[in-house]
ZARO-317467 format. One record per atom (N, C-alpha, C): x, y, z. Coordinates in steps of 0.05 Angstrom, whole numbers. Each point is the difference from the previous one (the first is absolute). Layout:
// ZARO-317467
+--------+--------+--------+
|     px |     py |     pz |
+--------+--------+--------+
|      X |      Y |      Z |
...
+--------+--------+--------+
END
This chain:
// ZARO-317467
+--------+--------+--------+
|     px |     py |     pz |
+--------+--------+--------+
|   -482 |    107 |    407 |
|     11 |    -26 |      3 |
|     30 |      1 |     -1 |
|     12 |    -15 |     17 |
|     29 |     -2 |      0 |
|      7 |    -30 |     -2 |
|      3 |    -10 |    -25 |
|      6 |    -29 |     -3 |
|     26 |     -7 |     14 |
|     -1 |    -21 |     16 |
|     23 |     -8 |     16 |
|     12 |     23 |     16 |
|    -17 |     18 |      9 |
|      9 |     22 |     16 |
|     14 |     23 |    -14 |
|      1 |     -2 |    -27 |
|     15 |     20 |    -16 |
|    -19 |     19 |    -14 |
|      9 |     24 |     -4 |
|    -15 |     18 |    -18 |
|     18 |      7 |    -24 |
|    -13 |      5 |    -22 |
|     15 |      7 |    -24 |
|     16 |     26 |      4 |
|     25 |      0 |     -8 |
|     17 |     24 |      6 |
|     -3 |     22 |    -21 |
|    -16 |     -6 |    -21 |
|     -5 |     21 |    -20 |
|     23 |      4 |    -20 |
|     18 |    -19 |      0 |
|     24 |      3 |    -18 |
|     -8 |      2 |    -29 |
|     13 |     17 |    -15 |
|     -3 |      2 |    -29 |
|     27 |     -5 |    -13 |
|     17 |    -16 |     12 |
|     27 |     -4 |    -10 |
|      1 |    -12 |    -28 |
|    -18 |    -18 |     -6 |
|      0 |    -12 |    -27 |
|     -8 |     20 |    -21 |
|    -19 |     18 |      7 |
|     -8 |     21 |    -19 |
|     24 |     19 |     -4 |
|     14 |      8 |     21 |
|     22 |     18 |     -2 |
|     23 |    -13 |    -16 |
|      5 |    -26 |      4 |
|     20 |    -14 |    -16 |
|     -7 |      0 |    -29 |
|    -25 |     -5 |     -6 |
|    -10 |      1 |    -28 |
|      4 |     28 |    -12 |
|     -7 |     21 |     14 |
|      3 |     27 |     -9 |
|     29 |      7 |     -5 |
|     18 |    -10 |     18 |
|     29 |      4 |     -4 |
|     10 |    -13 |    -25 |
|     -9 |    -25 |     -5 |
|      8 |    -14 |    -25 |
|    -10 |     15 |    -25 |
|    -25 |     10 |      1 |
|    -10 |     15 |    -23 |
|     16 |     25 |     -4 |
|      8 |     13 |     22 |
|     16 |     25 |     -2 |
|     28 |     -6 |    -12 |
|     12 |    -22 |      8 |
|     27 |     -7 |    -10 |
|      0 |    -11 |    -28 |
|    -19 |    -18 |     -6 |
|      0 |    -14 |    -26 |
|    -19 |     13 |    -20 |
|    -21 |     12 |     10 |
|    -18 |     14 |    -18 |
|    -26 |    -15 |     -6 |
|      2 |    -26 |     -3 |
|    -24 |    -15 |     -6 |
|     -1 |    -27 |     14 |
|     14 |     -3 |     21 |
|      3 |    -25 |     15 |
|    -27 |     -8 |     13 |
|     -7 |    -25 |     -4 |
|    -23 |    -11 |     14 |
|     10 |    -26 |     12 |
|      5 |      0 |     26 |
|     11 |    -24 |     13 |
|    -22 |    -16 |     14 |
|    -24 |     11 |      4 |
|    -21 |    -15 |     14 |
|    -10 |    -22 |    -18 |
|     -8 |    -22 |     12 |
|    -11 |    -22 |    -15 |
|    -24 |      9 |    -16 |
|     -1 |     -6 |    -25 |
|    -22 |      8 |    -17 |
|    -25 |    -16 |      7 |
|    -22 |     13 |      2 |
|    -25 |    -13 |      6 |
|    -20 |      7 |    -21 |
|     -7 |    -19 |    -17 |
|    -18 |      6 |    -23 |
|    -27 |    -13 |      6 |
|    -21 |     15 |      6 |
|    -26 |    -12 |      5 |
|     -9 |    -17 |    -24 |
|     -9 |    -24 |      6 |
|     -9 |    -18 |    -21 |
|    -30 |     -3 |     -2 |
|    -14 |      8 |     20 |
|    -29 |     -3 |      0 |
|    -13 |     27 |      6 |
|    -23 |      5 |    -12 |
|    -12 |     26 |      1 |
|    -24 |      2 |     20 |
|    -10 |    -22 |     10 |
|    -23 |      1 |     17 |
|      5 |     18 |     24 |
|    -15 |     22 |      2 |
|      1 |     21 |     20 |
|     27 |     13 |      4 |
|     19 |     -6 |    -18 |
|     27 |     11 |      2 |
|     -1 |     31 |     -2 |
|    -16 |     11 |    -18 |
|     -2 |     29 |     -2 |
|    -10 |     12 |     25 |
|    -19 |    -12 |     14 |
|    -10 |      9 |     25 |
|     22 |      1 |     21 |
|     15 |    -22 |      2 |
|     21 |     -2 |     19 |
|     22 |     21 |     -6 |
|      7 |      3 |    -25 |
|     20 |     20 |     -7 |
|     -9 |     28 |      8 |
|    -25 |      7 |     -6 |
|    -10 |     26 |      8 |
|      0 |      4 |     30 |
|     -7 |    -21 |     15 |
|      0 |      2 |     29 |
|     29 |      4 |     10 |
|     19 |    -16 |    -11 |
|     28 |      4 |      8 |
|     10 |     28 |     -6 |
|     -7 |     10 |    -23 |
|      9 |     27 |     -8 |
|    -12 |     21 |     18 |
|    -25 |     -4 |      8 |
|    -12 |     20 |     18 |
|     14 |      0 |     27 |
|      7 |    -24 |     11 |
|     15 |     -1 |     25 |
|     27 |     14 |     -3 |
|     13 |     -6 |    -23 |
|     27 |     13 |     -4 |
|     -2 |     30 |     -3 |
|    -20 |     10 |    -14 |
|     -3 |     29 |     -3 |
|     -5 |     13 |     27 |
|    -12 |    -15 |     19 |
|     -5 |     11 |     27 |
|     23 |     -6 |     18 |
|     22 |    -11 |    -11 |
|     25 |     -6 |     15 |
|     -5 |    -20 |     22 |
|    -16 |    -21 |     -7 |
|     -5 |    -21 |     19 |
|     15 |    -25 |     -9 |
|     14 |    -13 |     18 |
|     15 |    -24 |     -6 |
|    -19 |    -24 |      3 |
|     -1 |    -17 |    -21 |
|    -17 |    -23 |      0 |
|     10 |    -22 |    -18 |
|    -11 |    -24 |      3 |
|      8 |    -22 |    -18 |
|    -22 |    -21 |      0 |
|     -6 |    -10 |    -24 |
|    -18 |    -23 |     -2 |
|     16 |    -25 |      2 |
|     -8 |    -18 |     18 |
|     13 |    -26 |      3 |
|    -21 |    -22 |     -2 |
|      8 |    -24 |      4 |
|    -18 |    -23 |     -1 |
|     -4 |    -10 |    -28 |
|    -23 |    -11 |     -6 |
|     -3 |    -15 |    -25 |
|     -3 |     18 |    -25 |
|    -11 |     24 |      2 |
|     -6 |     16 |    -24 |
|     25 |      7 |    -16 |
|     21 |     11 |     12 |
|     25 |      5 |    -15 |
|     11 |    -25 |    -14 |
|     -2 |    -23 |     14 |
|     10 |    -25 |    -12 |
|    -18 |     -8 |    -24 |
|    -26 |      6 |      2 |
|    -19 |     -6 |    -22 |
|      7 |     18 |    -24 |
|      6 |     26 |      5 |
|      7 |     18 |    -22 |
|     26 |     -9 |    -13 |
|     19 |    -10 |     16 |
|     25 |    -10 |    -10 |
|     -2 |    -27 |    -13 |
|    -24 |    -12 |     -1 |
|     -6 |    -26 |    -12 |
|     13 |    -23 |     16 |
|      4 |      4 |     25 |
|     11 |    -21 |     17 |
|    -22 |    -16 |     13 |
|    -24 |     11 |      3 |
|    -23 |    -13 |     12 |
|    -24 |      2 |    -19 |
|    -18 |    -19 |      0 |
|    -23 |      1 |    -18 |
|    -24 |     13 |     13 |
|      0 |      4 |     26 |
|    -21 |     14 |     14 |
|     12 |     21 |     19 |
|    -17 |     19 |      9 |
|     11 |     21 |     18 |
|    -16 |      6 |     24 |
|    -20 |    -16 |      7 |
|    -17 |      6 |     23 |
|     14 |     -5 |     26 |
|     -3 |     18 |     19 |
|     10 |     -4 |     27 |
|    -22 |    -10 |     18 |
|    -22 |     -6 |    -11 |
|    -23 |    -10 |     15 |
|    -25 |     17 |     -7 |
|    -21 |    -13 |     -7 |
|    -24 |     14 |     -8 |
|      6 |     15 |    -26 |
|     -9 |     25 |     -2 |
|      4 |     16 |    -23 |
|     23 |     20 |      3 |
|     16 |     -4 |     20 |
|     22 |     19 |      6 |
|     22 |     -5 |    -21 |
|     10 |     22 |    -12 |
|     20 |     -2 |    -21 |
|     28 |     -4 |     11 |
|      8 |     16 |     19 |
|     28 |     -1 |     10 |
|      2 |     13 |     27 |
|     23 |     -4 |     11 |
|      7 |     14 |     25 |
|     17 |     24 |     -7 |
|    -10 |     24 |      7 |
|     13 |     25 |     -5 |
|     11 |     10 |     27 |
|     27 |     -1 |      2 |
|     12 |     11 |     25 |
|      6 |     30 |     -4 |
|     -5 |     15 |     20 |
|      5 |     29 |      0 |
|     17 |      7 |     24 |
|     20 |     16 |     -5 |
|     17 |      9 |     23 |
|    -14 |     23 |     13 |
|     -6 |     -3 |     25 |
|    -15 |     21 |     15 |
|     18 |     23 |      9 |
|     -8 |     23 |     -8 |
|     13 |     25 |     10 |
|    -22 |     17 |     13 |
|      5 |     25 |      3 |
|    -20 |     18 |     12 |
|    -20 |     11 |    -19 |
|     -2 |    -11 |    -24 |
|    -19 |     10 |    -20 |
|    -29 |     -5 |     10 |
|    -17 |     21 |     -2 |
|    -28 |     -4 |      7 |
|    -13 |    -21 |    -17 |
|      9 |     -3 |    -25 |
|    -12 |    -20 |    -18 |
|      5 |    -28 |     11 |
|     24 |     -5 |     10 |
|      6 |    -26 |     11 |
|    -14 |     -5 |     26 |
|     -5 |     21 |     15 |
|    -16 |     -3 |     25 |
|    -28 |    -10 |     -6 |
|    -11 |      8 |    -23 |
|    -27 |    -10 |     -8 |
|      0 |    -31 |     -3 |
|     22 |    -10 |    -10 |
|      3 |    -29 |     -3 |
|      5 |    -13 |     28 |
|     19 |     12 |     14 |
|      9 |    -12 |     26 |
|    -23 |      0 |     20 |
|    -16 |     21 |      0 |
|    -22 |      1 |     20 |
|    -26 |    -10 |    -12 |
|      1 |    -12 |    -24 |
|    -22 |    -14 |    -12 |
|    -25 |     18 |     -4 |
|      5 |     23 |    -12 |
|    -22 |     18 |     -6 |
|    -19 |    -15 |    -20 |
|    -26 |      2 |      3 |
|    -18 |    -15 |    -18 |
|      3 |      6 |    -30 |
|      6 |     25 |     -7 |
|      6 |      6 |    -28 |
|     14 |     27 |     -1 |
|     16 |      3 |    -22 |
|     14 |     25 |     -4 |
|     10 |      1 |    -29 |
|      8 |     24 |     -9 |
|     10 |      4 |    -27 |
|     30 |      2 |      1 |
|     13 |    -10 |    -21 |
|     28 |      2 |     -4 |
|      4 |      6 |    -30 |
|      3 |     25 |     -7 |
|      1 |      8 |    -28 |
|    -27 |     -7 |    -13 |
|      2 |    -16 |    -21 |
|    -25 |     -8 |    -15 |
|    -11 |    -27 |     11 |
|     13 |    -11 |     21 |
|     -9 |    -25 |     11 |
|    -17 |      3 |     25 |
|    -20 |    -16 |      3 |
|    -16 |     -1 |     24 |
|      5 |    -26 |     15 |
|      8 |      2 |     25 |
|      5 |    -23 |     17 |
|    -24 |     -5 |     18 |
|    -10 |    -24 |      0 |
|    -23 |     -7 |     17 |
|      8 |    -25 |     16 |
|      0 |      3 |     26 |
|      7 |    -22 |     18 |
|    -21 |    -23 |     -3 |
|     10 |    -24 |     -4 |
|    -18 |    -23 |     -1 |
|      2 |    -15 |     26 |
|    -21 |      0 |     15 |
|      1 |    -14 |     27 |
|      6 |    -29 |     -4 |
|     19 |    -10 |     15 |
|      7 |    -28 |     -1 |
|      9 |     -8 |     28 |
|    -14 |    -18 |     12 |
|      6 |     -8 |     28 |
|     29 |     -8 |      4 |
|     11 |    -13 |    -21 |
|     28 |     -9 |      2 |
|     19 |     22 |      8 |
|     -4 |     25 |    -10 |
|     18 |     21 |      5 |
|    -11 |     21 |     20 |
|    -22 |     -5 |     13 |
|    -13 |     19 |     18 |
|     18 |      9 |     22 |
|     16 |    -19 |     11 |
|     17 |      7 |     23 |
|     29 |      5 |     -8 |
|      6 |      2 |    -26 |
|     27 |      6 |     -9 |
|      1 |     27 |    -13 |
|     11 |     19 |     15 |
|      1 |     28 |     -9 |
|     17 |      3 |    -26 |
|     20 |    -18 |     -3 |
|     19 |      3 |    -22 |
|    -10 |    -12 |    -26 |
|    -22 |    -14 |      0 |
|    -10 |    -12 |    -24 |
|    -29 |      7 |     -4 |
|     -7 |      8 |    -25 |
|    -28 |      7 |     -6 |
|     -6 |     -9 |    -28 |
|    -25 |     -7 |     -5 |
|     -9 |     -6 |    -27 |
|    -15 |     24 |    -11 |
|      9 |     10 |    -23 |
|    -12 |     23 |    -12 |
|     -9 |     -6 |    -28 |
|    -24 |      9 |     -7 |
|     -8 |      1 |    -28 |
|      8 |     27 |    -11 |
|     17 |      0 |    -20 |
|     10 |     24 |    -12 |
|    -12 |      4 |    -27 |
|    -12 |     24 |     -4 |
|    -15 |      5 |    -24 |
|     12 |     24 |    -15 |
|      2 |     -2 |    -26 |
|      7 |     22 |    -18 |
|    -18 |     -3 |    -24 |
|    -17 |     21 |     -4 |
|    -19 |     -2 |    -22 |
|    -20 |    -23 |      4 |
|     -1 |    -18 |    -19 |
|    -18 |    -23 |      3 |
|     14 |    -25 |     10 |
|     26 |      1 |      4 |
|     16 |    -23 |      9 |
|      2 |      0 |     30 |
|     -6 |    -23 |     12 |
|      4 |     -4 |     29 |
|     16 |    -25 |      5 |
|     21 |      2 |     15 |
|     17 |    -23 |      6 |
|      5 |     -1 |     30 |
|      0 |    -24 |     12 |
|      5 |     -3 |     28 |
|     29 |     -6 |      6 |
|     11 |     14 |     19 |
|     28 |     -5 |      8 |
|      1 |     -3 |     30 |
|     17 |    -18 |      9 |
|      7 |     -1 |     28 |
|     23 |     19 |      5 |
|     -4 |     20 |     17 |
|     21 |     20 |      5 |
|     13 |     -5 |     27 |
|     26 |     -1 |     -1 |
|     16 |     -3 |     25 |
|     16 |     25 |      4 |
|      1 |     10 |     25 |
|     14 |     25 |      6 |
|     24 |     -7 |     17 |
|     24 |      8 |     -9 |
|     25 |     -6 |     13 |
|     12 |     26 |     11 |
|      7 |      0 |     25 |
|     12 |     24 |     13 |
|     26 |      6 |    -14 |
|      5 |     26 |     -3 |
|     26 |      8 |    -12 |
|     10 |     25 |     14 |
|     26 |      5 |     -2 |
|     12 |     23 |     13 |
|     -9 |     25 |    -16 |
|      7 |      0 |    -25 |
|     -8 |     21 |    -19 |
|      6 |    -11 |    -28 |
|    -17 |      4 |    -18 |
|      7 |     -9 |    -27 |
|    -19 |     12 |    -20 |
|      6 |     -3 |    -25 |
|    -16 |     10 |    -22 |
|      0 |    -20 |    -23 |
|    -11 |      9 |    -23 |
|     -3 |    -18 |    -23 |
|     27 |    -12 |     -8 |
|     22 |     15 |      2 |
|     26 |    -11 |     -8 |
|     10 |    -22 |     18 |
|    -13 |     -3 |     23 |
|      7 |    -22 |     18 |
|    -13 |    -26 |     -9 |
|    -19 |      1 |    -19 |
|    -15 |    -23 |     -8 |
|     18 |    -23 |    -11 |
|     23 |      7 |    -11 |
|     18 |    -21 |    -10 |
|     12 |    -16 |     23 |
|      6 |     13 |     22 |
|     12 |    -14 |     23 |
|    -22 |    -14 |     17 |
|    -24 |      8 |     -2 |
|    -22 |    -10 |     16 |
|     -5 |    -30 |     -3 |
|      0 |    -11 |    -25 |
|     -4 |    -29 |     -3 |
|     21 |    -17 |     15 |
|     25 |      9 |     -1 |
|     21 |    -15 |     14 |
|     -6 |     -2 |     30 |
|     -9 |     23 |     11 |
|     -7 |      0 |     28 |
|    -23 |    -20 |      5 |
|    -21 |      1 |    -17 |
|    -23 |    -18 |      3 |
|      8 |    -29 |     -2 |
|     17 |     -6 |    -20 |
|      9 |    -28 |     -3 |
|     15 |    -10 |     24 |
|     17 |     17 |     11 |
|     16 |     -8 |     23 |
|    -15 |     -2 |     26 |
|    -23 |     15 |      2 |
|    -13 |      2 |     26 |
|    -29 |    -10 |      0 |
|    -14 |      1 |    -22 |
|    -29 |     -5 |      1 |
|     -9 |    -21 |    -19 |
|     11 |     -3 |    -23 |
|    -10 |    -17 |    -21 |
|     18 |    -25 |     -2 |
|    -12 |    -23 |      4 |
|     15 |    -25 |     -1 |
|    -13 |    -19 |    -20 |
|     12 |     -3 |    -23 |
|     -9 |    -18 |    -20 |
|     23 |    -18 |     -9 |
|     -7 |    -24 |    -10 |
|     20 |    -18 |     -9 |
|      7 |      2 |    -29 |
|    -13 |     19 |    -14 |
|      6 |      3 |    -28 |
|     12 |     28 |     -6 |
|      9 |      3 |    -24 |
|     13 |     26 |     -8 |
|    -19 |     23 |      5 |
|     11 |     22 |     11 |
|    -17 |     23 |      6 |
|     -3 |     19 |    -24 |
|    -24 |     11 |     -1 |
|     -6 |     21 |    -20 |
|    -14 |     22 |     15 |
|      5 |     24 |     -9 |
|    -12 |     23 |     13 |
|     -5 |     22 |    -21 |
|    -19 |     17 |      5 |
|     -5 |     23 |    -17 |
|      1 |     25 |     16 |
|     18 |     18 |     -8 |
|      2 |     26 |     12 |
|      2 |     21 |    -22 |
|     -4 |     24 |      7 |
|      2 |     22 |    -19 |
|     18 |     21 |     12 |
|     18 |     10 |    -16 |
|     17 |     22 |      9 |
|      0 |     21 |    -22 |
|     -8 |     24 |      8 |
|      1 |     22 |    -19 |
|     29 |     10 |     -2 |
|     10 |     -2 |    -24 |
|     28 |     10 |     -4 |
|     -1 |     30 |     -5 |
|     23 |     12 |      0 |
|      2 |     29 |     -4 |
|    -10 |      8 |    -28 |
|      3 |    -19 |    -19 |
|    -11 |      5 |    -27 |
|    -29 |     -8 |      0 |
|    -14 |      5 |    -23 |
|    -29 |     -7 |     -1 |
|     -6 |    -30 |      1 |
|     21 |    -17 |     -1 |
|     -4 |    -29 |      0 |
|     -9 |    -10 |     28 |
|    -14 |    -22 |      0 |
|     -7 |    -14 |     25 |
|     13 |    -27 |     -1 |
|     13 |     -8 |     21 |
|     14 |    -26 |      2 |
|    -17 |    -19 |     16 |
|     -7 |    -23 |    -12 |
|    -15 |    -21 |     14 |
|     19 |    -23 |      3 |
|      1 |    -12 |     24 |
|     16 |    -24 |      4 |
|    -19 |    -24 |      5 |
+--------+--------+--------+
END
């Protein structure tokens, strides 16, 4: 998908700026602090984000779920039992091709992705409904695939800005969840 004819340029400028500040100041954290307030399936979402980041895949959760976690909304359904819209920047990764070409099921680390047939998205290659399972937990997500030049997990910080400018139009304050693996053992969630 190329929202408004654009593809994500894969920029990781915000991550590099952050790393530069840390290098100069030693402990600088300039990114807006995001403290999850609700725990319902948050552990599942965090593990999924971390798996994408470890595989160097740029992605971001948008729509109602991040706003629910931030305590800005009281519900998080995007319709039916779907939790959120998970946008993924498409590169040449075979894993992402499984999503893009709507493979019926596949493994991603410890997660099993199973395509949920839904007529609404049958003719839209860029959107799919997947039931994602890890252990005994299964959660449904609407996955959107956005064309990109080249990018990785560190581009995840810039990805929401691209989405807000080109694909997501809401009249309320935006919330997003991304994961970026820092050079240290810490994981940064926004």
